[in-house]
Each structure stands twice: as structure tokens, then as C-alpha cells.
C-alpha positions in Angstrom: 28.5 99.5 81.7 32.2 99.0 82.8 32.8 96.7 85.9 34.0 98.1 89.0 37.8 97.9 89.7 37.4 94.8 91.8 35.5 92.9 89.3 37.7 94.2 86.3 40.9 92.9 88.0 39.2 89.6 89.0 38.6 89.1 85.4 42.3 89.9 84.4 44.1 88.7 87.5 46.0 86.0 86.0 47.1 87.6 82.8 47.7 91.0 84.6 49.9 89.2 87.0 52.2 87.5 84.7 53.0 90.8 83.2 53.9 92.5 86.4 57.0 90.3 87.8 59.2 93.1 88.9 59.1 96.1 91.3 59.2 99.6 90.2 62.6 101.2 90.6 60.8 104.2 92.2 59.4 101.8 95.0 62.9 100.2 95.4 64.4 103.7 96.0 61.7 104.8 98.4 62.4 101.6 100.5 66.3 102.0 100.4 67.3 102.6 103.9 63.7 102.3 105.3 62.2 99.7 107.7 59.7 99.3 110.5 57.8 96.7 112.6 54.6 96.9 110.3 54.3 97.5 106.7 51.1 98.0 104.4 51.0 97.5 100.6 47.8 99.3 99.7 46.5 98.1 96.4 48.9 95.3 96.4 48.0 93.7 93.1 50.0 90.4 92.5 52.4 91.1 95.7 55.4 92.4 93.8 56.0 95.2 96.1 54.7 93.3 99.1 57.6 91.0 98.6 60.1 93.9 99.0 58.1 95.2 102.1 58.5 91.8 103.8 62.2 92.3 103.6 61.8 95.7 105.4 59.4 94.8 108.3 58.6 92.3 110.9 54.7 92.1 109.6 53.4 93.0 106.2 49.7 93.3 105.2 48.8 93.3 101.4 45.4 94.9 100.7 43.4 95.0 97.5 39.9 95.2 96.4 40.3 92.3 93.8 40.3 88.7 95.4 41.6 87.5 92.1 44.8 89.5 92.7 45.0 88.4 96.2 45.0 85.0 95.1 48.0 85.8 92.9 49.7 87.6 95.6 49.1 84.5 97.9 50.7 82.2 95.2 53.6 84.6 94.8 54.3 84.6 98.6 54.0 80.8 98.9 56.4 80.2 95.9 58.9 82.8 97.2 58.7 82.0 100.9 57.7 85.5 102.5 55.1 86.2 104.9 52.2 88.3 104.4 48.5 88.8 105.7 46.2 89.5 102.8 43.0 91.7 103.4 40.3 92.3 100.8 38.4 95.6 101.0 37.9 99.1 99.9 40.9 101.6 100.0 38.6 104.4 101.0 37.3 102.4 104.1 40.3 100.5 105.5 39.2 97.8 108.0 42.7 98.5 109.7 43.5 100.1 113.1 44.8 103.6 113.3 48.3 104.5 113.9 49.4 101.0 112.9 52.1 101.1 110.0 55.4 102.5 110.0 55.9 102.0 106.5 53.4 101.8 103.4 53.1 101.9 99.5 50.1 103.0 97.7 51.0 102.8 94.1 49.1 102.6 90.8 45.8 102.3 92.7 44.6 105.9 93.8 43.7 106.5 90.0 41.4 103.7 90.0 38.9 105.3 92.4 36.0 107.4 91.6 34.7 110.0 92.3 37.3 112.5 93.7 35.7 112.2 97.2 36.7 108.4 97.3 40.3 109.2 96.2 40.5 111.9 99.0 38.9 109.4 101.3 41.5 106.8 100.7 44.4 109.3 101.3 42.7 110.2 104.6 42.5 106.5 105.4 46.1 106.0 104.6 47.1 109.1 107.0 44.9 107.4 109.7 46.5 103.9 109.6 50.2 105.3 109.5 52.0 105.4 112.7 53.2 108.7 113.9 56.5 109.5 112.0 55.5 106.5 109.4 56.2 107.2 105.8 54.3 106.1 102.7 54.9 106.3 98.9 51.8 107.3 96.8 51.6 107.3 93.0 49.1 107.9 90.2 49.1 108.0 86.5 50.0 111.5 85.3 48.9 113.7 82.3 52.8 114.1 81.3 52.9 110.4 80.5 53.7 110.0 77.0 50.3 108.5 76.3 48.4 111.7 77.3 51.2 114.4 77.0 50.5 115.7 73.6 46.9 116.8 74.6 46.9 117.0 78.2 50.7 117.5 79.1 50.2 121.2 80.2 46.9 120.9 82.0 46.4 122.0 85.5 43.5 119.6 86.0 43.4 115.8 85.2 40.7 114.0 83.6 38.7 110.5 83.7 39.1 107.9 81.1 39.2 104.2 80.4 41.9 102.1 79.2 41.4 98.7 77.9 43.3 95.6 79.0 43.6 93.0 76.3 43.6 89.4 77.3 44.8 86.6 75.4 42.3 85.9 72.5 41.6 89.4 72.0 38.8 90.2 74.7 39.3 93.9 75.8 38.4 94.7 79.5 37.9 98.5 80.1 39.7 100.0 83.3 38.8 103.2 84.8 41.5 105.8 85.5 41.7 109.4 86.8 44.7 110.8 85.1 46.2 113.4 87.4 47.9 116.5 86.4 50.9 117.0 88.8 49.5 120.2 90.2 46.1 118.4 90.9 47.9 115.6 92.5 49.7 117.8 94.9 46.4 119.8 95.6 44.5 116.5 96.4 47.4 115.6 98.9 47.2 118.8 100.4 43.5 118.5 101.0 43.8 115.3 102.8 45.1 114.4 106.3 48.5 113.5 104.9 51.6 115.5 105.3 53.7 115.9 102.3 57.4 115.5 102.6 58.2 115.4 98.5 56.5 115.1 95.3 58.0 114.2 91.9 57.1 113.0 88.5 58.9 109.8 87.2 58.1 107.3 84.4 54.9 109.1 83.5 53.5 108.9 87.1 53.1 111.4 89.9 54.8 110.4 93.3 54.7 111.8 96.8 56.5 110.7 100.0 54.1 111.4 102.7 53.4 110.9 106.3 50.7 111.0 109.0 52.4 114.1 110.6 55.2 116.5 109.8 58.3 114.5 110.3 61.9 115.1 109.2 63.9 112.4 107.4 
């Protein structure tokens, strides 16, 4: 039986972090011209996007299920001189106050949650902790990615799978993914407490700019 996502990423944290040096262009574009008092990196991993948020907000929280990845994020913050509060926990049950964050990113994490009820729960939790008028960027791996497009590119619904991470020495560690069809991604967002400002597909991922309430950019 495969480990849960926390245990999985604890096992691969150091090697995974070494391959995740740079921020995604889509995150950089989302953050351009945005800022706020408090920011949240939900599923922060090694802190590469937390570092960007630290330049956009007075206070930044990095949140992840994996203690190993949080350790990598702490090391990055220390080495690069940015301040962050790191919190370990479940994205579907955030131990954070409501209406707290003006800005958030939730990238490459939603697709690791199962079943669908937990994915929807995590979207509702994001809506709960966003301040009125706050904005977040959400992403998930998509069926239109080159890896899946031949078989699933035209699908209206996504599917569950495992994708192995190969450690130095050849050990293969399976990671759970729910691969989202773009229409399904939008449907789950619409079923949540989030308001959707924009959805798009880029680099094989579904993206959405969302808020806790309808707002105009």
C-alpha cells in the first residue's frame, strides 16, 4: 500500500527539494502587482513560492503536510534571509483563523488529496481563510498534459493514478494524483465556497484565480 502524501514527501523531501529550485512562471505572473498584509503558501513544499510571497506581504505562512518539506523550507528561508511562519497540517482542515490572508497560492497540492470530498473541503478551507477581497492562485495537474493527453486529453472527467518518484539509487516512491480534466476542475471550484475570477490551462496544469467573495480586479 502506498504511503499517504505526508509520509511520501517525507521520504523524498531532500531529493525533491533539490529539483525544485525555481518558482513557476504562472505564480510569478499571478503575484505581479499584487500584495497584502498576510500571505499563505498552501502546500508550500520547499518554500520556493513562499520566498516570492515574502516579498509581497508583511507576514507569510508556509503550510504543508510533510515535515520533511517544511524542514527544507526552513533551510531555504534561513539561507536566503526571508521570514516565514511554517505550519504542519492537513489542507482540508486548516488550523488557521478565518478571513486572514490577502494573498495565497495553492499550487501542485490539490491533486494529491483523496477522495473528492477532501479536495472540495480544502477549497472550502482556502475560501474560509482568505480575507474579503483576497486572491489566490490554485493549480492541479491536467489531463491535457503531454503525459496524459493521448488517452485522456478530451475527457470531461479526470482520473486517479500513481506517479513514481525515483530516488538516487533507483528506489521508486509512488505518489497519488487526481489528474483533473479542465471542465471537472472548474466544476469543483464552482462547487466550493470560492468565487472564480479566471481559469486557464498552462504547462499541462489547470489554474484558477479565485477569491472568497466576488471581487473585481
